[in-house]
N, C-alpha and C positions, 0 to 999 in steps of 0.2 A: 108375640115373641115366639120364635121357633128355637127351642133349646137344643143343645148338643146331643148327638147320638153316638154311642160307642160302637155301633154295628160295623162300620167300615174298618176300624182299627182291629176289632176282634177277628175279622176275616183274614188279616195278615198272619194270625196265629204265631206271633213272635214271642220269644221268651221275655224280652225287655220291651217296654212300651212307654214312650214319653208323650204326655199330653200337655200342651201349653197354649196359652191364649188369654183372652179376656177373663177377668175375675167374674164369678157368678154367672157363668154361661152354662153350667150344668155338668162340668167334668166330674167333680167329686160326687155329685148326686148319682150319676150313672154308675160309677164304680161301687158306691154303697149298695145300690140296687142289685148290681151283679153279685156281690158277696152274700147278700141276704138270700137271693134266689138260689144260689148254689148250695147254701147250707140247707135250706128247706127241701131242696130236691135231691141232694146227694150226700149231705153231711159234711161237705168240705168246709174247713175253717179258713180264716184269713189272718194276716198280720197287719196291724196299723202301725206304720213306722214313721217316726219323726227323728230329727237330728240330735236333739239334746234331751236331757232328763226334764228340764223345765217345761218342755213342750208336751210332755205326756202326763202332767199332773192331772189327777182325777177330775178336778173342777173344770179343766180345759177340754177333756175328751168325753165326759159322760153325756154331753148333748150332741155327739157326733151324728146320731141317727134320729134326731128330733124331727126331721122332716119326713118321717115315714110313719104310717099307721100300722104299728106292730100287731095290734089286735086282729086286723084284717089279714095281714101277711102271714100270720101264724095260724090262720084258720081258727081264731078265737082261743088259742091255747095260752098265749101270753099277752100282756098289755103294755109292757115297757122293756127297756134295755138298761141294764145297770153295769157299772164298772167296779170290779173288786179284784185286788191284787194284780193289777195290770192285765186284766182279762175282761172281755165283753161277755155278759150273760143275758139271755132272755130271762124275764122275771114277771111276776105278778105283784102289782101294788094294790093292796086293799084300801080303798079310800076311806072306809069307816074306821079301820084300826090304824091306818097309816103304816102298816107293816108290809115289808117286801119279802116275798118268797122266791129264792133263786131257782132258776130252771137250768137249761142247757148252756154250756159254754160254747161260744161260736167264734171267738176271736181272741188274739193276743195283742198286747200293746208293748212295743219295743222302742228303744232309743238306739240310734246308730252308734253313738259314742260308746255304748256298752256292748259292741258287737262280739267281743271275746266271751262275754258271760253266757252266750247262747250256744256256743260250739258243742258242748257236751250233750245237748238235748236232741231228741228225735221228734221231728215235726212232719211226719208223713201224712198227717191229717190236713195239712195246709196246701192249698193250691193257688192262692193269691196273696201278694204283698202289695199294699198301697203305701207309697212313700209320698206323703203330702208335703207341699212347699219344698220340693227338692231343689228348686232355685230360690235363693234368698237374697235380701239386701243387707244381711248381717254376715256373720262369720261362717265360713265352711270349716270342716274338720281337716286336720292334716292328713294327707293321703286318703281323702274321702272315698274315691272310687274303689280302692282296694278294700276298704272296710265294708262297702255295700256289696262287693263281690263275695266277701266272706259270709255275709248274712245270707245271700242267695244260695251259696254252696251249702251252708248249714241246713237250710230248709229243703233244698231240692235233692241233695244226695245223688246227683247224676241221673235223676229220673227224667229231666228235661220236660217236666209237666207243670212246673211252677211258673206263674205269670207275675212278673214284676211291673207294677204300674207307677210311673213317676209323674206326679202332677205339679205343674208350675204355673204361676201367674207373673211373678216378677222375673223379667228376662235379664240375666246377668252375663255380661261379656266374660267375666272371670270365673264362671261356673266351671269347676274342675272336670266335670264329665265331658265337656266339649272337646278338650284336648285328650283327656284320659281314655276316651273311647274313640278318638279320631273322627268325631262327627261335627266339628265346628263348621266346615264348609257346607255340609248338608243342612245343618241347622239354620245358618244365616241366609241360605238361598231358598229355603222352604217358603212356599206361598200359602196364604190363608186357605184352609180347606184341603191342603195337600197332605199326603202321607208318603214318606220315604222309608225304605227298609234296607238295612245293610247288616253285615256280620259284626259281632262284638270283637274289638281289639283287646287282647289280654294285656296284663300288666307288663309283660316282657315284649310287647309289640307284635305278637303273633295273632293272625286272624283266626278266630274260633269259628270253624265252619258248622259247629253244632248249635251255636246260639246266635239268634238274630235279634236285632233291635229295630222297632218301627217308631218313627217320630211323626207326630201329627200336630200341625199348627191349627188348632181347633177353631171352628167357625160355628156360631149359633144360627147364622142366617146367610144370605147371599152377599151382604154388605162387605166390601173389601176384598172379595175374591180376586185372585190374580196378583195381589201385592205380596212381595217377599218381605221377610222380617226386616231386612236392611232398608227397604224402601218404605217401611211403614212405622218409622220411629216415633211418630206422634200419636199412634194408637194407644189405647190404655194397656196394651200388652208390650209396651216399650221397655227399653233398658231402664230400670228404676234407679234413681239417684237420690241419695240422702244429703241433706244440707250439711256442709262441713265448714270448719273455721278457715277463713281466707286471710291473707296478710292484711294487717290493719293499716299499713302504709305502702306506698310504692316500693317495689323491690330495690329501686335505685337509691332509696334512703338508707339502706343497710350496708354493712360491711360483711363480706363473706369470709369466714374464718377457717372453715373446714368443710370438705365435701366427701361424701361416701355414697355407695349405691346399694339399694335393696333390689333383690331379684327373686321373684316367686313365679313359678309356672311360666317362665320365659317373659313375664312382664317386668320391666325395669323402671325403677324410680330413682331419681337423683335427689339426695337429701343434703341440704346445706345448713351449717350452723351459722346463723346471722346475728349481728348485733348493731345497735345504734347507741346513742348517748345514754339511754335509759334501760333498754331491754336486751335480752338474748332470747333466741328462739330457733326452732328447727323448721325448715321450709322444704316441702316435698313437691316435686313436679315430675311428669313423665320423662323418661330418658329414651332416646331413639338412636343415639350414636354409640359406637363400640366403647367398651369400658377400657380406660387407659391403664397402662402398666402401673403397678404399685398403688392401685386404688383399693381401699377397703370395700369388700363386698359382703353383705349380710343377706342370707336367704337360703334357698334350697339347692344351690350349686355346691357340690362336694368336690373340692380340689385341695391338694396339699399346700401348705404354706400359711403364713400368718395373715395374709390378705383376704382369705376366704373364711368367714365365720358363720356360725348358725344362730347364735343368741346375742342380741345386742346388749343384753344386761349381764352377760357372762363371757366376755371375750377371752380367748386363749392367747393372751399377749401380756408381756411384762410392762407395757406402756401404761403406767398408772394414770397419767393425765388423760389419755384417751379413754380408759375405762371409766374414769370419773365423769368425763364429758358425756359419754353415751348413756351412762346411768341416769343422767338428768333428762333423758328423752321421755317426756310424759305428755298427757293429754292437755295440760294447761299451757304448754309452750310449743304446741305442734300446729302448724298451719300448712295449707295446701294451695296449689296454683288454681284449682277449680274444684267444684263439688264432685264431679265424676272421678277425678284423681283420688280424692279423699275416700270416696265410697269404695272404689276398687282396691285401693291400698289396704283398707281395713278388712275387706273380704279375703284378700290373698294371704296376709301375714299369718304365721303359725304361732304367734305369741300374743299375750295380752299387754296392751300399752299401759304403763303405770299411770296412776291418777295422782 
């Protein structure tokens, strides 16, 4: 097996770098190797970034560097790495006393959801940020690209020396960075083993000529070369889909009582409140046609009037019957037309579905 090499991507010298492809092909290993080497050679620290607090619990991150021989890498100075107070430390573990003596701090452990907490700090000792699992088959944060840009700006302070590495295995069509950075077309047309570089698009739609992003569809060997992401959907780096509840009976067996639309990141979903002789439920499917006048729209479109709402559980309307109806929207009575629709809907929404 020939594992992934970071060399070609490093040659691009981009500020932002996306690495995606098959799981376990060496992407994360090469980045961990990079930050260890940079610390021992120049003292540069790094940030290990995940999306939520639950993902940076000590028991989940303390084995991040277990695939390295720290004793040899540190020239026999340390024999292990430990996590304390959301920081990585080199340390020495005495096997006879089972006591650990902390050494040098070489990394920070952050969660993207708490991006505001880091703004007052100074991190001029950091040259690399590793954002693991930046593509997910679960929920994204609201306005996530803006939060990540805040993290980068907090660390870099206009030095343009910080490298952001975004590592992904699960390929998600609804990943907010594809539209947020205007890279969807590049991403989907990229072939295995290829690297494409462009400029970052800022939140206000302006091209940032000072910051570049390089995107690599990582390959660990020659297999699959020449295939684009769109033509390689059966590979293990495909769009990942979670199993979702589907209608228990044919759609024709139900009566449609009310229709409204969800819109998030330009993805539209038609939601119907259905009933039969025994049950009532909500049914969601993709919507591809224009939204009709006087249709309730819930999502991230901001327009005046009662037909455009942000929160399904807190409508700004005096229609009590409608409020009561939508407040019953919960996991137990929610069904989808197919598994992909359900997966993408749950990734896109910015609220937690009631249980």
